[in-house]
N, CA, C and O atoms as a printed pandas DataFrame, in Angstrom:
     atom_number atom_name residue_name chain_id  residue_number  x_coord  y_coord  z_coord
0              1         N          MET        A               1  -33.889   34.806   33.303
1              2        CA          MET        A               1  -33.591   33.340   32.433
2              3         C          MET        A               1  -32.106   33.592   32.391
3              4         O          MET        A               1  -31.595   34.463   31.686
4              5         N          PRO        A               2  -31.407   32.734   33.233
5              6        CA          PRO        A               2  -30.043   32.751   32.840
6              7         C          PRO        A               2  -29.342   32.308   31.426
7              8         O          PRO        A               2  -28.337   32.707   30.837
8              9         N          GLN        A               3  -30.522   31.103   31.092
9             10        CA          GLN        A               3  -29.915   30.418   29.592
10            11         C          GLN        A               3  -29.450   31.861   28.730
11            12         O          GLN        A               3  -28.403   31.817   28.085
12            13         N          LEU        A               4  -30.174   32.985   28.747
13            14        CA          LEU        A               4  -30.043   33.988   27.578
14            15         C          LEU        A               4  -28.925   34.954   28.106
15            16         O          LEU        A               4  -28.699   35.940   27.405
16            17         N          ASN        A               5  -28.274   34.809   29.136
17            18        CA          ASN        A               5  -27.100   35.570   29.520
18            19         C          ASN        A               5  -25.925   35.055   28.784
19            20         O          ASN        A               5  -25.470   34.039   29.308
20            21         N          PRO        A               6  -25.352   35.418   27.816
21            22        CA          PRO        A               6  -24.118   34.368   27.020
22            23         C          PRO        A               6  -22.922   34.804   27.428
23            24         O          PRO        A               6  -21.950   34.596   26.702
24            25         N          ALA        A               7  -22.792   35.400   28.504
25            26        CA          ALA        A               7  -21.149   35.644   29.055
26            27         C          ALA        A               7  -20.563   34.589   29.698
27            28         O          ALA        A               7  -19.424   34.222   29.410
28            29         N          PRO        A               8  -21.324   33.993   30.658
29            30        CA          PRO        A               8  -20.550   32.666   31.212
30            31         C          PRO        A               8  -20.319   31.712   30.264
31            32         O          PRO        A               8  -19.229   31.157   30.128
32            33         N          TRP        A               9  -21.762   31.384   29.275
33            34        CA          TRP        A               9  -21.401   30.284   28.916
34            35         C          TRP        A               9  -20.668   30.164   27.478
35            36         O          TRP        A               9  -20.209   29.167   26.921
36            37         N          PHE        A              10  -20.718   31.729   27.000
37            38        CA          PHE        A              10  -19.624   31.923   25.850
38            39         C          PHE        A              10  -18.006   31.984   26.533
39            40         O          PHE        A              10  -17.085   32.021   25.718
40            41         N          ALA        A              11  -17.758   31.992   27.607
41            42        CA          ALA        A              11  -16.293   31.770   28.072
42            43         C          ALA        A              11  -16.150   30.606   28.309
43            44         O          ALA        A              11  -14.972   30.323   28.091
44            45         N          ILE        A              12  -16.875   29.499   28.742
45            46        CA          ILE        A              12  -16.780   28.447   28.714
46            47         C          ILE        A              12  -16.628   27.677   27.596
47            48         O          ILE        A              12  -15.843   26.733   27.507
48            49         N          LEU        A              13  -17.420   28.093   26.680
49            50        CA          LEU        A              13  -17.335   27.346   25.393
50            51         C          LEU        A              13  -15.713   27.719   24.785
51            52         O          LEU        A              13  -14.893   26.871   24.433
52            53         N          VAL        A              14  -15.503   29.301   24.770
53            54        CA          VAL        A              14  -14.131   29.536   24.210
54            55         C          VAL        A              14  -13.068   28.750   25.004
55            56         O          VAL        A              14  -12.308   27.955   24.452
56            57         N          PHE        A              15  -13.052   28.992   26.234
57            58        CA          PHE        A              15  -11.940   27.799   26.900
58            59         C          PHE        A              15  -12.035   26.814   26.696
59            60         O          PHE        A              15  -10.948   26.365   26.335
60            61         N          SER        A              16  -12.939   25.956   26.710
61            62        CA          SER        A              16  -13.108   24.437   26.682
62            63         C          SER        A              16  -12.625   24.413   25.096
63            64         O          SER        A              16  -11.523   23.864   25.128
64            65         N          TRP        A              17  -12.859   24.665   24.078
65            66        CA          TRP        A              17  -11.999   24.702   22.669
66            67         C          TRP        A              17  -10.797   25.052   22.675
67            68         O          TRP        A              17   -9.891   24.529   22.026
68            69         N          LEU        A              18  -10.702   26.168   23.578
69            70        CA          LEU        A              18   -9.003   26.294   23.711
70            71         C          LEU        A              18   -8.146   25.156   24.229
71            72         O          LEU        A              18   -7.101   24.726   23.742
72            73         N          ILE        A              19   -8.671   24.829   25.105
73            74        CA          ILE        A              19   -8.068   23.443   25.779
74            75         C          ILE        A              19   -8.040   22.327   24.904
75            76         O          ILE        A              19   -6.989   21.711   24.725
76            77         N          PHE        A              20   -9.408   21.918   24.180
77            78        CA          PHE        A              20   -9.458   21.103   23.230
78            79         C          PHE        A              20   -8.221   21.154   22.261
79            80         O          PHE        A              20   -7.565   20.144   22.007
80            81         N          LEU        A              21   -7.931   22.446   21.711
81            82        CA          LEU        A              21   -7.329   22.539   20.241
82            83         C          LEU        A              21   -5.623   22.725   20.689
83            84         O          LEU        A              21   -4.657   22.775   19.928
84            85         N          THR        A              22   -5.646   22.802   22.136
85            86        CA          THR        A              22   -4.061   22.777   22.631
86            87         C          THR        A              22   -3.703   21.289   23.216
87            88         O          THR        A              22   -2.525   20.937   23.154
88            89         N          VAL        A              23   -4.520   20.545   23.691
89            90        CA          VAL        A              23   -3.936   19.402   24.300
90            91         C          VAL        A              23   -4.428   18.360   23.449
91            92         O          VAL        A              23   -3.709   17.366   23.549
92            93         N          VAL        A              24   -5.394   18.206   22.640
93            94        CA          VAL        A              24   -5.702   17.083   21.743
94            95         C          VAL        A              24   -4.876   16.630   20.804
95            96         O          VAL        A              24   -4.467   15.473   20.699
96            97         N          PRO        A              25   -4.529   17.914   19.836
97            98        CA          PRO        A              25   -3.637   17.653   18.484
98            99         C          PRO        A              25   -2.334   16.841   18.798
99           100         O          PRO        A              25   -2.108   15.782   18.211
100          101         N          PRO        A              26   -1.605   17.284   19.601
101          102        CA          PRO        A              26   -0.366   16.739   19.963
102          103         C          PRO        A              26   -0.437   15.074   20.110
103          104         O          PRO        A              26    0.261   14.231   19.548
104          105         N          LYS        A              27   -1.580   14.895   21.109
105          106        CA          LYS        A              27   -1.611   13.542   21.672
106          107         C          LYS        A              27   -2.128   12.724   20.446
107          108         O          LYS        A              27   -1.746   11.555   20.484
108          109         N          VAL        A              28   -2.785   13.000   19.529
109          110        CA          VAL        A              28   -3.284   12.556   18.285
110          111         C          VAL        A              28   -2.247   12.135   17.417
111          112         O          VAL        A              28   -2.105   10.985   17.004
112          113         N          LEU        A              29   -1.381   13.306   17.102
113          114        CA          LEU        A              29   -0.256   13.284   16.408
114          115         C          LEU        A              29    1.092   12.677   16.905
115          116         O          LEU        A              29    2.105   12.617   16.209
116          117         N          ALA        A              30    1.001   12.287   18.031
117          118        CA          ALA        A              30    2.029   11.314   18.493
118          119         C          ALA        A              30    1.969    9.958   18.404
119          120         O          ALA        A              30    2.810    9.102   18.680
120          121         N          HIS        A              31    0.819    9.877   17.964
121          122        CA          HIS        A              31    0.636    8.347   17.714
122          123         C          HIS        A              31    1.548    7.718   16.251
123          124         O          HIS        A              31    1.685    8.358   15.208
124          125         N          THR        A              32    2.052    6.436   16.492
125          126        CA          THR        A              32    2.765    5.879   15.355
126          127         C          THR        A              32    1.943    4.644   14.643
127          128         O          THR        A              32    1.202    3.882   15.263
128          129         N          PHE        A              33    2.165    4.589   13.452
129          130        CA          PHE        A              33    1.836    3.075   12.982
130          131         C          PHE        A              33    2.874    1.974   13.433
131          132         O          PHE        A              33    4.059    2.297   13.507
132          133         N          PRO        A              34    2.580    1.017   13.660
133          134        CA          PRO        A              34    3.233   -0.085   14.082
134          135         C          PRO        A              34    4.424   -0.511   12.789
135          136         O          PRO        A              34    5.650   -0.622   12.796
136          137         N          ASN        A              35    3.583   -0.639   11.944
137          138        CA          ASN        A              35    4.299   -1.228   10.503
138          139         C          ASN        A              35    4.311    0.195    9.537
139          140         O          ASN        A              35    3.271    0.711    9.128
140          141         N          GLU        A              36    5.340    0.596    9.324
141          142        CA          GLU        A              36    5.456    1.879    8.366
142          143         C          GLU        A              36    5.453    1.127    6.892
143          144         O          GLU        A              36    6.226    0.251    6.505
144          145         N          PRO        A              37    4.442    1.686    6.250
145          146        CA          PRO        A              37    4.426    1.580    4.645
146          147         C          PRO        A              37    5.482    1.495    4.020
147          148         O          PRO        A              37    6.298    2.411    4.126
148          149         N          THR        A              38    5.759    0.349    3.180
149          150        CA          THR        A              38    7.071    0.362    2.109
150          151         C          THR        A              38    6.512    0.658    1.000
151          152         O          THR        A              38    5.336    0.462    0.693
152          153         N          LEU        A              39    7.676    1.332    0.123
153          154        CA          LEU        A              39    7.201    2.020   -1.320
154          155         C          LEU        A              39    7.269    0.835   -2.235
155          156         O          LEU        A              39    8.255    0.139   -2.480
156          157         N          GLN        A              40    6.083    0.732   -2.685
157          158        CA          GLN        A              40    6.240   -0.208   -4.001
158          159         C          GLN        A              40    7.028    0.184   -5.224
159          160         O          GLN        A              40    7.163    1.387   -5.448
160          161         N          SER        A              41    7.658   -0.862   -6.186
161          162        CA          SER        A              41    8.377   -0.374   -7.288
162          163         C          SER        A              41    7.411    0.106   -8.183
163          164         O          SER        A              41    6.244   -0.279   -8.116
164          165         N          THR        A              42    7.915    1.152   -9.261
165          166        CA          THR        A              42    6.987    1.550  -10.258
166          167         C          THR        A              42    7.213    0.356  -11.391
167          168         O          THR        A              42    6.698    0.690  -12.458
168          169         N          LYS        A              43    7.694   -0.633  -11.428
169          170        CA          LYS        A              43    8.110   -1.418  -12.274
170          171         C          LYS        A              43    6.734   -2.463  -12.560
171          172         O          LYS        A              43    6.104   -2.859  -11.578
172          173         N          LYS        A              44    6.346   -2.847  -13.845
173          174        CA          LYS        A              44    5.117   -3.737  -13.855
174          175         C          LYS        A              44    5.438   -4.894  -13.304
175          176         O          LYS        A              44    6.651   -4.828  -13.104
176          177         N          PRO        A              45    5.030   -5.939  -12.937
177          178        CA          PRO        A              45    4.941   -7.183  -12.778
178          179         C          PRO        A              45    5.150   -7.917  -14.360
179          180         O          PRO        A              45    4.446   -7.485  -15.272
180          181         N          GLU        A              46    5.825   -8.679  -14.551
181          182        CA          GLU        A              46    5.918   -9.608  -15.756
182          183         C          GLU        A              46    4.816  -10.466  -15.680
183          184         O          GLU        A              46    4.590  -11.024  -14.607
184          185         N          THR        A              47    3.995  -10.688  -16.780
185          186        CA          THR        A              47    2.829  -11.720  -16.938
186          187         C          THR        A              47    2.965  -12.608  -17.908
187          188         O          THR        A              47    2.981  -12.183  -19.064
188          189         N          ASP        A              48    3.080  -13.899  -17.682
189          190        CA          ASP        A              48    3.085  -14.783  -18.555
190          191         C          ASP        A              48    1.922  -15.170  -19.134
191          192         O          ASP        A              48    0.961  -15.395  -18.399
192          193         N          PRO        A              49    1.807  -15.306  -20.457
193          194        CA          PRO        A              49    0.732  -15.686  -21.307
194          195         C          PRO        A              49    0.162  -17.086  -20.773
195          196         O          PRO        A              49    0.835  -17.988  -20.276
196          197         N          TRP        A              50   -1.239  -17.073  -20.986
197          198        CA          TRP        A              50   -1.846  -18.056  -20.501
198          199         C          TRP        A              50   -1.854  -19.385  -21.619
199          200         O          TRP        A              50   -2.429  -19.330  -22.706
200          201         N          THR        A              51   -1.172  -20.457  -21.166
201          202        CA          THR        A              51   -1.026  -21.600  -22.445
202          203         C          THR        A              51   -2.088  -22.876  -22.320
203          204         O          THR        A              51   -1.753  -23.949  -22.821
204          205         N          TRP        A              52   -3.133  -22.774  -21.773
205          206        CA          TRP        A              52   -3.937  -23.555  -21.843
206          207         C          TRP        A              52   -4.857  -23.564  -22.878
207          208         O          TRP        A              52   -5.447  -22.522  -23.161
208          209         N          PRO        A              53   -5.133  -24.946  -23.691
209          210        CA          PRO        A              53   -5.708  -24.925  -24.630
210          211         C          PRO        A              53   -7.343  -24.953  -24.487
211          212         O          PRO        A              53   -7.880  -25.768  -23.737
212          213         N          TRP        A              54   -8.042  -24.075  -25.200
213          214        CA          TRP        A              54   -9.395  -23.662  -24.793
214          215         C          TRP        A              54  -10.500  -24.648  -25.451
215          216         O          TRP        A              54  -11.690  -24.559  -25.152
216          217         N          HIS        A              55  -10.013  -25.562  -26.341
217          218        CA          HIS        A              55  -11.130  -26.474  -26.784
218          219         C          HIS        A              55  -11.241  -27.850  -26.229
219          220         O          HIS        A              55  -12.154  -28.591  -26.593
């Protein structure tokens, strides 16, 4: 039964993962976002009290 011989299948697995791990990550990391996030200030916004009467 050729399925039980691990030699060709293991080599195919190793080489395919080697190619996958050397080709794909640079392509994925080359992507950039169109809008870079801007830093928000750490100052809390001022809130005005609610002046509506509740009665």
